[in-house]
VOGU-3710 file (C-alpha; in Angstrom, 3 decimals, decimal comma):
1> xxxxxxxxxx> -103,669/54,913/-35,383  -102,839/58,581/-34,911  -99,181/58,664/-33,880  -96,879/60,277/-36,425  -93,170/59,547/-36,195  -90,402/62,064/-36,793  -87,902/59,584/-38,193  -87,512/56,060/-39,563  -84,617/53,610/-39,336  -84,702/51,077/-42,177
11> xxxxxxxxxx> -82,997/47,743/-42,549  -81,543/47,287/-46,055  -81,481/43,713/-47,398  -84,971/42,271/-47,731  -86,502/45,583/-46,659  -85,563/48,272/-49,152  -83,799/46,178/-51,759  -83,834/42,534/-52,801  -80,102/41,817/-52,815  -80,322/38,026/-52,719
21> xxxxxxxxxx> -79,414/37,341/-56,343  -76,138/39,249/-56,017  -75,421/37,614/-52,657  -76,173/34,179/-54,089  -74,050/34,714/-57,189  -71,132/36,066/-55,158  -71,288/33,330/-52,527  -71,513/30,607/-55,158  -68,580/32,116/-57,051  -66,421/31,783/-53,916
31> xxxxxxxxxx> -67,686/28,271/-53,171  -67,034/27,076/-56,727  -63,490/28,443/-56,624  -62,881/26,473/-53,398  -64,528/23,297/-54,709  -67,496/23,380/-52,330  -71,200/22,800/-53,144  -73,156/25,888/-54,210  -76,541/27,010/-52,893  -79,986/27,843/-54,223
41> xxxxxxxxxx> -81,718/31,179/-53,838  -83,903/29,781/-51,034  -80,897/28,395/-49,170  -79,070/31,719/-49,297  -82,283/33,379/-48,161  -82,116/31,312/-44,969  -78,441/32,160/-44,375  -78,624/35,971/-44,418  -79,527/38,464/-41,701  -76,647/38,224/-39,259
51> xxxxxxxxxx> -73,840/39,704/-41,305  -71,430/38,472/-43,991  -69,367/36,338/-41,606  -72,418/34,287/-40,626  -73,508/33,978/-44,264  -70,133/32,482/-45,183  -70,114/30,160/-42,172  -73,606/28,885/-42,977  -72,841/28,428/-46,680  -69,739/26,323/-46,053
61> xxxxxxxxxx> -69,899/22,648/-45,074  -69,932/22,009/-41,331  -66,650/21,613/-39,462  -64,579/23,436/-42,076  -61,264/24,713/-40,704  -61,398/28,286/-39,411  -58,605/29,340/-41,780  -60,757/28,263/-44,729  -63,741/30,144/-43,301  -61,648/33,300/-42,973
71> xxxxxxxxxx> -60,243/32,910/-46,488  -63,728/32,446/-47,950  -64,991/35,421/-45,960  -62,245/37,666/-47,335  -62,892/36,447/-50,869  -66,636/36,962/-50,448  -66,188/40,513/-49,167  -63,895/41,336/-52,082  -66,015/39,734/-54,806  -69,367/40,953/-53,538
81> xxxxxxxxxx> -67,895/44,432/-53,100  -67,479/44,574/-56,884  -70,692/42,751/-57,813  -73,364/44,033/-55,408  -75,302/46,197/-57,869  -75,796/43,714/-60,698  -79,112/41,920/-60,145  -80,391/43,622/-56,993  -83,683/45,506/-57,183  -85,620/47,991/-55,063
91> xxxxxxxxxx> -88,877/46,474/-53,819  -92,060/47,684/-55,504  -93,172/51,038/-54,166  -90,280/51,544/-51,762  -88,538/54,265/-53,757  -91,754/56,289/-53,975  -92,421/55,768/-50,264  -88,916/56,935/-49,358  -89,302/60,035/-51,517  -92,724/60,824/-50,024
101> xxxxxxxxxx> -91,358/60,501/-46,488  -88,520/62,847/-47,377  -90,997/65,376/-48,749  -92,867/65,210/-45,438  -89,660/66,106/-43,594  -89,262/62,670/-41,990  -85,650/61,867/-41,147  -84,458/58,588/-42,682  -81,570/56,265/-41,866  -80,371/52,794/-42,838
111> xxxxxxxxxx> -79,005/50,413/-40,203  -77,843/47,114/-41,671  -75,611/44,157/-40,824  -74,267/44,379/-44,366  -70,583/45,301/-44,773  -70,497/49,095/-44,467  -68,757/49,807/-47,786  -71,213/47,572/-49,648  -74,169/49,207/-47,888  -72,969/52,644/-48,958
121> xxxxxxxxxx> -72,454/51,467/-52,545  -75,842/49,758/-52,837  -77,744/52,706/-51,364  -75,828/55,158/-53,547  -76,653/53,091/-56,635  -80,339/52,390/-56,003  -81,574/55,100/-53,593  -79,074/57,907/-53,925  -79,367/60,961/-51,647  -82,453/59,648/-49,850
131> xxxxxxxxxx> -81,008/58,922/-46,377  -79,486/61,102/-43,672  -77,404/58,234/-42,300  -76,281/54,847/-43,661  -74,585/52,573/-41,130  -73,407/49,050/-41,873  -70,915/46,609/-40,409  -67,792/48,721/-40,019  -66,092/46,453/-37,488  -66,696/49,039/-34,748
141> xxxxxxxxxx> -70,428/49,233/-34,045  -71,802/45,805/-33,029  -74,282/44,128/-35,338  -78,047/44,098/-34,770  -79,846/43,137/-32,560  -77,320/45,111/-30,486  -78,702/48,648/-30,160  -75,466/50,641/-30,335  -76,217/51,510/-33,967  -79,722/52,675/-33,060
151> xxxxxxxxxx> -78,383/54,822/-30,232  -75,748/56,349/-32,504  -78,430/57,364/-34,995  -80,762/58,742/-32,313  -77,909/60,799/-30,853  -77,109/62,291/-34,256  -80,753/63,211/-34,719  -81,236/64,265/-31,091  -84,475/62,273/-30,998  -86,047/59,944/-28,437
161> xxxxxxxxxx> -86,936/56,316/-29,122  -90,666/57,044/-29,057  -90,234/59,538/-31,912  -88,631/56,974/-34,232  -89,848/53,710/-35,775  -87,740/50,803/-37,029  -88,640/49,074/-40,313  -87,306/45,644/-41,214  -88,105/42,229/-42,606  -86,505/39,893/-40,071
171> xxxxxxxxxx> -86,665/38,641/-36,509  -83,299/40,363/-35,991  -84,856/43,716/-36,902  -87,838/43,222/-34,614  -85,518/42,180/-31,786  -83,362/45,259/-32,387  -86,388/47,527/-32,049  -87,588/45,687/-28,958  -84,140/45,910/-27,365  -84,229/49,664/-27,983
181> xxxxxxxxxx> -87,843/50,001/-26,705  -88,803/51,306/-30,120  -91,895/50,699/-32,252  -91,301/48,645/-35,372  -92,890/47,650/-38,668  -92,290/44,084/-39,830  -92,464/43,691/-43,601  -94,124/40,644/-45,071  -92,166/40,618/-48,367  -88,633/40,072/-47,041
191> xxxxxxxxxx> -86,368/37,113/-46,386  -87,795/35,902/-43,072  -90,133/32,932/-42,750  -93,576/34,445/-42,233  -94,502/32,149/-39,323  -91,358/33,225/-37,475  -92,041/36,867/-38,310  -95,586/36,781/-36,962  -94,370/35,150/-33,774  -92,170/38,122/-32,860
201> xxxxxxxxxx> -94,903/40,573/-31,815  -93,911/43,507/-33,977  -95,818/46,737/-33,347  -97,151/46,710/-36,920  -97,077/44,398/-39,926  -97,085/45,768/-43,481  -97,593/44,047/-46,809  -96,952/47,077/-49,037  -94,728/50,134/-49,212  -97,851/52,294/-49,007
211> xxxxxxxxxx> -98,670/50,670/-45,658  -95,255/51,768/-44,382  -95,923/55,367/-45,380  -99,348/55,363/-43,720  -98,052/53,880/-40,472  -95,185/56,390/-40,252  -97,574/59,277/-40,921  -100,121/58,051/-38,392  -102,774/57,215/-40,988  -105,166/54,291/-40,707
221> xx> -104,570/51,213/-42,841  -107,360/49,998/-45,089
//
């Protein structure tokens, strides 16, 4: 390994920060108010990754009327928007890794399927002033694995795909990188089932934040 990258695009949930407790609490709050069954941490873990709309759809009973889905979605966006920095936590070593990459002059961005306003708030609360760009679901740029968000970031940086690496914890993230013909690091600590993750042929797999730093800097892993 001797290739050093000029920039990194990070996923957010399950990659930089464990946000599941706040997502679970917010989703269950909405479900309780509507009289629907609530979900465990592991169940919510299986529902995330494709945006808030899909989370709500998966958390609700099957064949619920679309008007109810939309109402629950709006309530979830509103409630989570005010309760997204309660029990979330940066993964061990990630803050130090982000700071070290910044010191090395590596450009950093976040590309997430999380609602854009919530993404901005969470990053500002937990990893303030560490990223050049934070892009979430703003209703304009299509969600991952669509590559419009990647291309937007590359254009702002004026960099080529081979100069940038994507870091994420899910099959969606790996697919996004593959769709963009970009190298990627799949993280073993996130929300995705490990067997599914290993079946996606990521460029690299990392089980620590230090591994991420080494891969980005072109250093050999132990």
